[in-house]
N, C-alpha and C positions, 0 to 999 in steps of 0.2 A: 269423959270429952267433951272439948266445947265446941257448942254447936256454931258453925260460919254462916254470917250474914249475908243474906242476898241483897247485892246491893242496889237492884232495882225496886228496891221498896223504897228508897230514897229519890226515884224519878221525880224530875217537877218539883223538888221539895228544897233542893239544893241553892242556897245564896252566895253566888261570890263576885266580885268585881275586881277586875285586875288592879293591882298598886303601880305597876308599871308598864312599860310597854315597850318591849324588848322585839327587837327585830329577830327573824329565823337565824340569822347568823349570829346574833349576839347569845341567842337561846344556846345554841349547838355548841359554842364554845364553853359556857357557862356550864354545862352538862357533860362535857368531854374533861372539862377542869375537875367537875364532882365524882367523876367515872375514875380517874387517876386516885382521888381521897378514897374511895371504897377499894380499888385494887391496893394501896397502899395498907389499909385495914385488914386487907385479907378477909372480905364479908363472903358471903356464901355467893354462889355463881349464879343464882334466880335474881338477885339484886340487881349485877351486872346487866343478864339478860334483860330483865324488866326496863333498867336504864335505857339500853340497845333500842327497845322497842318505842318508848318516848322519842328518842334521837331520829329513830325512821320515822316516826310520825309525823317529824318536822315537815319531812319530803311528800310523804304520801296522804298528808293531811288526816291520818288517823286517830287524832288526839282531841277532836272536837265530839262533846258530849252532847248532843243536841235536845237530849232529854230536858235538861239542865242550864244549858246556853253557856257554857263554858269549855275551855281548851286547860287539858292538862300539863300541856309545856309552859301554859301562863302560869299557872298553879305554881307548877314545880319552879318555875325562874323567879317567882316572887318569894318561895320559900329561902333558894339559894342565895339570893339578895340580901337576907338577915342574918344576924350572927346565930346558924344553927348549929354550932360545935356540940353541945350538950345533947342536940337530937338525932346525931348524924345518926346512931345505930337505931335508933324508931324511923327515921327514914328509908334507910336502906331495908327495913324488915318489912315496913309499907311498900317498898317499890318490889320487893321479894315475891309477897303474898299475892299485890296486883299479878304478877307475871303467871304465878301459879293457880290464881284462884279465878281472876277476873282481866282478862285482857283487853275487854271491850271497854270503850269511851267512858262509860258510867260507873266499870270498874278501878279505872285509872284515876279517874276524877273525884270518886268518893273519897278511896284511900287516901289521896293528897291533900283533900279539902280539910279529912280531919287534923292534918299537922298544919296545915295552915290557922285554920283555928285555935291553934295554941298559941300563935303571935299575936291573935287580935281580941 
């Protein structure tokens, strides 16, 4: 059985600089469009729940990771602003894992940064 990584091992170690400066409204629109793609692909419900968590985090400011000074919504919007078509199932898997295993801000950012780093 695979051992799950404790995302808090990476607290204060993650480096991320936003590539874009999207507004909350732009992010929400982008995330809702991504959610439609996910629904069309019939992904696991945990992926949808995880994305909903990030969407609601835009309103209640729970996406900000104060240990690593970054925001999950910034990372996800940067990912979605790229051609992610070949990585869509990986993105969904990480968002689903985030929902199941780490809903805290660090769980959100750590998992999304793994994908973001693939683009950079």
